[in-house]
C-alpha positions in Angstrom: 88.1 135.3 75.6 90.2 136.7 78.4 91.4 134.6 81.3 93.8 134.8 84.2 96.4 132.1 85.0 96.9 132.0 88.8 100.0 130.3 90.2 100.5 129.8 93.9 100.8 133.2 95.5 104.0 135.1 96.1 103.2 135.2 99.8 102.8 131.4 100.0 106.0 130.7 98.1 108.0 133.2 100.3 106.6 131.5 103.4 107.7 128.1 102.2 111.2 129.5 101.4 111.4 131.1 104.8 110.0 128.3 107.0 111.0 125.3 104.8 107.6 123.8 105.7 104.5 122.8 103.7 101.7 125.3 104.3 98.8 123.8 106.2 100.6 120.5 106.9 103.9 121.4 108.5 105.8 118.7 106.5 109.4 119.6 105.8 110.0 121.1 102.3 112.7 119.1 100.5 115.6 121.1 98.9 117.1 119.5 95.8 118.8 120.3 92.5 116.3 120.3 89.6 116.3 116.9 87.8 113.5 117.9 85.5 111.9 121.0 84.0 109.1 121.4 86.6 107.7 124.1 86.3 108.0 126.4 89.3 104.5 126.8 90.6 105.2 130.4 91.5 106.7 132.0 88.4 105.5 129.2 86.1 108.9 129.0 84.4 110.6 125.7 83.7 113.6 124.7 85.9 117.0 124.1 84.3 118.0 120.6 85.3 121.3 120.5 87.2 121.3 124.2 87.7 118.2 125.4 89.6 117.7 124.6 93.2 114.1 123.9 94.0 111.9 123.1 97.0 109.4 120.2 96.9 106.5 120.5 99.3 102.9 119.3 99.8 100.3 121.8 98.5 96.5 121.8 98.5 95.1 124.0 95.7 92.4 126.5 96.6 88.9 125.6 95.6 85.6 126.5 97.2 84.9 126.2 100.9 82.8 123.1 100.3 85.3 121.4 98.1 87.8 118.7 98.8 90.8 119.2 96.5 93.5 116.6 97.1 96.9 117.8 98.2 100.0 116.8 96.1 103.6 117.6 95.5 104.7 120.9 93.9 108.1 122.6 93.2 109.1 126.2 93.5 112.5 127.9 93.0 114.5 127.7 96.2 115.6 131.3 95.6 113.3 134.2 95.2 111.2 134.5 92.0 108.2 136.6 91.1 104.8 135.0 90.9 103.4 134.9 87.4 101.1 137.9 86.8 101.2 138.6 83.1 98.2 138.4 80.8 97.6 135.3 78.7 99.0 131.8 78.9 102.6 131.5 80.2 105.0 130.6 77.4 107.1 128.5 79.9 104.2 125.9 80.1 103.6 125.4 76.4 106.1 122.5 76.0 104.7 120.5 78.9 102.1 117.8 78.8 99.1 119.6 80.2 95.7 118.5 81.5 92.8 121.0 81.8 90.2 120.1 84.4 87.0 122.1 84.0 85.5 122.5 87.4 82.0 123.5 88.5 80.4 124.2 91.9 81.8 122.2 94.7 85.0 121.8 92.6 83.4 118.9 90.6 85.4 117.9 87.5 83.0 118.2 84.7 85.4 117.7 81.8 89.1 116.8 81.3 91.1 117.6 78.3 94.7 116.4 77.7 95.2 116.7 73.9 98.1 118.6 72.4 96.2 119.0 69.2 95.0 122.4 70.2 96.7 125.4 71.9 96.2 126.0 75.6 94.1 129.1 74.7 91.8 127.0 72.5 91.3 124.4 75.3 90.6 127.1 77.9 88.2 129.1 75.6 86.3 125.9 74.6 85.9 124.7 78.2 84.6 128.0 79.5 82.2 128.4 76.5 80.8 124.9 76.3 80.7 123.7 79.9 79.4 125.1 83.2 83.0 125.5 84.3 83.6 128.1 87.0 87.3 127.7 86.8 90.0 125.3 85.3 92.6 123.4 87.2 95.8 123.1 85.2 97.8 119.9 85.9 100.8 118.1 84.5 99.1 115.4 82.3 101.8 112.8 83.1 102.5 113.4 86.8 99.0 114.6 87.6 100.2 117.4 89.9 98.8 120.9 90.2 100.4 123.6 88.1 98.0 126.6 88.2 94.4 127.7 88.3 92.7 129.4 85.4 89.8 131.9 86.0 87.7 133.9 83.6 89.1 137.5 83.5 
């Protein structure tokens, strides 16, 4: 099965870098040296702790117009990076604890998978084939924060 992993957009990441404000909220974006691996919600690559400068800001993932997706903290590289746009699942995310939220109309969570026993591709394929999922929200399974959105190709 083909799918597309969608990070935050290049335009949004560039806006946060330029304004140093959270989009839609106006909260100041916090600049810090990476203390963990992240990943960057734009390029979907892990940070190098102690080397990469990153921006922390409040972000509300896109859903459907009638949905209420909770905002939360996300990190992006403080310096320019390119939004992930490659086919398949990003290699930089494979070592992270991931949660896959299958979402249906109204952004209702209809199934949640956090197991590392299967590959990300197997989780994604199964959720799209066996549930009424319209899309999948990819989160960090430990922190709970948004990483990316997965859509059918």
